Structures are given as structure tokens and as C-alpha cells.
C-alpha positions in Angstrom: -23.0 -7.6 -5.0 -21.3 -6.6 -8.4 -19.1 -4.2 -6.8 -17.9 -6.7 -4.1 -17.1 -9.0 -7.3 -15.5 -6.2 -8.8 -14.0 -5.6 -5.7 -13.0 -9.7 -5.2 -10.7 -9.5 -8.1 -9.3 -6.4 -7.9 -7.7 -7.2 -4.7 -6.9 -10.8 -6.2 -4.6 -9.3 -9.3 -3.4 -6.7 -6.7 -1.7 -9.6 -4.3 -0.1 -11.6 -7.2 1.0 -8.0 -8.1 3.1 -7.4 -5.0 3.7 -11.3 -4.2 5.4 -11.1 -7.2 7.0 -7.3 -7.5 7.1 -6.9 -3.6 4.2 -3.7 -3.6 1.6 -2.5 -6.1 -1.6 -4.1 -3.6 -2.6 -1.2 -2.1 -1.9 0.6 -5.3 -4.1 -0.9 -7.8 -6.5 -2.0 -4.2 -7.4 1.0 -2.9 -8.6 3.7 -5.8 -11.2 1.3 -7.3 -12.2 0.5 -3.3 -12.8 4.4 -3.0 -14.7 4.4 -5.9 -17.2 1.7 -5.2 -17.0 1.3 -1.5 -15.7 4.9 -0.1 -16.7 4.1 3.1 -14.2 1.3 3.4 -11.0 3.7 3.0 -9.1 4.2 4.5 -9.0 1.3 7.6 -10.4 -1.4 5.7 -7.9 -1.3 2.7 -4.5 -0.7 5.2 -6.1 -3.8 6.8 -6.1 -5.8 3.7 -2.2 -5.9 3.2 -1.1 -7.2 6.6 -1.6 -11.3 6.0 0.3 -11.1 2.8 3.4 -9.2 3.9 3.0 -11.1 6.8 3.6 -14.3 4.7 6.1 -12.2 2.5 8.5 -11.6 5.7 8.2 -15.4 6.6 8.6 -15.9 3.3 11.8 -14.2 2.5 13.1 -13.1 5.7 16.9 -14.0 5.1 17.0 -10.7 2.6 15.5 -8.3 5.6 17.6 -5.1 5.4 17.0 -4.7 9.0 19.7 -2.0 9.6 16.9 0.2 7.2 13.4 -1.0 8.2 14.6 0.7 11.5 15.4 4.0 10.4 12.3 3.7 7.8 9.8 3.8 11.5 11.7 6.6 13.0 9.8 7.8 10.2 6.9 6.2 10.0 5.4 6.6 13.5 5.5 10.6 13.1 4.3 10.0 9.3 1.3 7.8 10.8 -0.2 10.7 13.3 0.1 13.4 10.8 -2.0 10.6 8.2 -4.4 9.7 11.0 -5.4 13.6 11.5 -5.9 14.2 7.9 -8.3 11.6 8.0 -9.9 13.3 10.9 -9.8 16.7 9.6 -10.8 16.1 5.9 -14.7 15.8 5.0 -16.2 12.3 4.0 -16.9 13.5 0.5 -13.5 14.6 0.1 -11.4 11.6 1.1 -12.1 9.7 -1.7 -10.4 13.0 -4.0 -7.3 12.9 -1.4 -6.8 9.2 -1.9 -6.8 10.0 -5.6 -4.1 12.1 -5.3 -2.2 10.0 -3.6 -2.5 7.6 -5.8 -1.5 10.3 -8.5 1.8 10.7 -6.6 2.6 7.4 -5.9 2.5 7.0 -9.7 4.8 10.0 -9.9 7.3 8.9 -7.6 7.0 5.6 -8.8 8.6 6.9 -12.3 11.5 9.0 -10.1 15.0 7.0 -11.3 17.1 8.7 -8.6 19.9 6.1 -7.2 19.1 6.8 -3.6 21.3 5.1 -1.1 19.5 3.9 2.5 21.0 6.3 4.8 19.5 7.1 8.2 17.7 10.7 6.7 17.0 8.9 3.6 15.6 5.8 4.9 13.5 8.1 7.7 11.9 10.7 4.9 10.8 7.8 2.9 9.0 6.7 6.3 7.5 9.4 7.0 6.1 9.5 3.3 5.0 6.2 3.8 3.6 6.6 6.9 1.5 9.2 5.9 0.2 8.0 2.8 0.2 4.8 4.3 -2.2 5.8 6.6 -4.4 8.2 4.9 -4.9 6.8 1.9 -4.0 3.6 2.7 -0.2 3.6 0.0 2.9 3.1 1.5 4.4 1.6 -1.1 6.1 3.7 -3.5 8.8 5.8 -1.3 9.4 2.6 0.0 10.1 1.0 -3.6 11.4 4.4 -4.3 14.3 4.2 -2.0 15.0 0.6 -2.1 14.7 0.5 -6.5 18.3 -0.4 -6.9 17.9 -3.4 -4.3 18.2 -7.0 -5.6 14.9 -8.1 -6.6 14.6 -10.1 -3.0 15.9 -7.8 -0.8 12.4 -5.7 -1.8 10.2 -7.4 -1.4 11.5 -9.1 1.9 12.4 -5.5 3.2 9.4 -3.7 2.3 6.9 -7.0 3.7 8.9 -6.1 7.2 8.4 -2.8 6.6 4.6 -2.9 5.9 3.6 -5.4 8.5 5.5 -2.8 11.3 3.5 0.5 9.8 -0.1 -1.1 8.5 0.2 -1.9 12.7 1.1 1.8 13.4 -1.4 2.8 10.7 -3.8 0.7 12.6 -3.7 1.5 16.1 -3.4 5.4 14.4 -6.5 5.0 13.3 -8.2 3.4 15.6 -7.2 6.2 18.6 -8.3 9.0 16.2 -12.0 6.6 15.6 -11.9 6.8 12.0 -11.1 2.2 11.8 -14.5 1.1 12.2 -16.2 -2.2 12.5 -17.8 -2.7 9.0 -14.6 -1.7 7.2 -13.2 -4.9 9.1 -16.1 -7.1 7.8 -15.5 -5.5 4.5 -11.3 -6.7 4.7 -12.6 -10.5 6.0 -15.2 -10.9 2.9 -12.2 -10.1 0.7 -9.3 -12.6 2.4 -9.9 -15.2 0.4 -8.8 -12.8 -2.9 -5.7 -11.8 -1.3 -5.2 -16.0 -0.7 -5.9 -16.4 -4.8 -3.1 -13.8 -5.4 -0.8 -14.8 -3.1 -1.1 -18.5 -4.3 -0.4 -17.4 -7.7 2.7 -15.5 -7.0 4.9 -17.9 -5.3 4.9 -18.5 -9.6 5.5 -14.8 -10.6 8.2 -14.2 -8.1 10.0 -16.8 -9.7 9.0 -16.4 -13.5 8.0 -12.3 -13.8 10.5 -9.9 -14.4 9.3 -6.5 -12.9 10.8 -4.3 -14.8 8.1 -6.0 -17.5 4.4 -5.6 -15.0 5.5 -2.3 -13.7 4.3 0.1 -17.2 1.1 -2.0 -16.7 0.7 -1.5 -12.7 1.4 2.5 -12.9 -0.9 3.3 -16.0 -3.7 1.3 -14.1 -3.3 3.2 -11.0 -3.5 6.6 -12.7 -6.5 6.0 -14.2 -8.0 4.6 -11.1 -6.2 7.2 -9.1 -8.2 9.6 -11.5 -11.1 8.3 -11.2 -11.2 9.1 -7.8 -10.3 12.6 -8.1 -13.0 12.7 -9.8 -16.0 10.7 -7.6 -14.6 12.5 -5.1 -15.1 16.2 -6.3 -18.1 15.6 -7.6 
């Protein structure tokens, strides 16, 4: 019961961060769930972001970079297949460590600030990376946030949310085909939805009033610590 309560609190915080910045839900939630409820990853966490990202698309659909999304999806599809293969091939005891490593890679990507243009090659590469990480570890935000980091905040939120909706569906289908999305994972996701709603409501204020740069260091620090804990848990 205490584990579920902690997961609910973390989901509420993650939903607030993603609704305000455009990404961050699974970066915060995945390592915590991987340590507390390892049987729920990656499938349960992959599904978690779907209601939130659908709402964000509806809220800010006017700012979506449709051409960029199309090229991201070109890379996302094979990435989802590769990610599902990793889940099948990696031993369950080590999957937590794999997720922790993915979190640390995601944090490293989030700290890089190259000036990237959204072109077919860069968008497809970001989509491929997001597909692998999103399916294997439920972490697909950082490669896309890196690609769009120089865009306006509303464009980042809307475009990433659209990529997340389509990408989550691809990852879910890939996991279902691989036999790695189970009923108990879906049930776990449903238990977390109230907390997701609370964080989403709070993010309506955060999206208007918070500067993403002020939240970013705290989010990345938490993710790095949680990711390291997941690595240790998975290896021991």
C-alpha cells in the first residue's frame, strides 16, 4: 500500500512537470516504478502517459509541427520494434538496470545543447532513439526535447505531445505483439490515473506561469538519482 501511495505522489508530480514543460512524466515516474514495482515496467508506464498527452494535443494542437512529427514517426516505428526486442531478450532481473541506464542516458541528452535544425535526418534519428528508449524503458521525451529545445514553449509542448501519443500507440502494439504488455500492468496504470489527473490540473497553472528553465535542473537531478538507484537495484 505504501508503494502505491508513493507511486501516486510521483505520478502527480510528473504529470505537473510534463503538462508545464512538455516532457518529464516518465523521466520522473519510470525509475521510481522500476524500483518499487518492477513487474509494472515498461508496459504499465508506457501506457500512463497516453491520457495526459492526448489532452495536451487537444489543448495546444494549433502549435504542432506536423512535418516534424511525420519524420519523427518514420524513425519511431523501427525504434519501437528494436525496443520490444530488448524487453524480450533482457532477463527480467536486469530490465530494471536497463531502465536505469536509459534514464541516465536521457539525463545526459537533456544536458546537451547543440543547435539542431528539425530536418528529415535529425527528426528520424530522434524518432528512432525515442522509439527504442520509449518501448524498452518508457522514456521517449529527451531525444525529442533535444530536437525541439530551441522552439517556443507552446510548440515544444504541442509537438512532443503529438509524438508521444502516436509513439505510445506504436510502443504498446509492439509490446503486445511481443507478449510483454500484461493485464496486471494495465490494471496498475488505471490505479495511477487519479494522480495523473491531479497533476494535469495543476499543470494548467504551471504552463502559464512557470519558466521551464527553473524546473529543469530539479527534474534532471531527481531523474539522475532515481536512475542510479534503478541501476543498483537491477544489478543487486
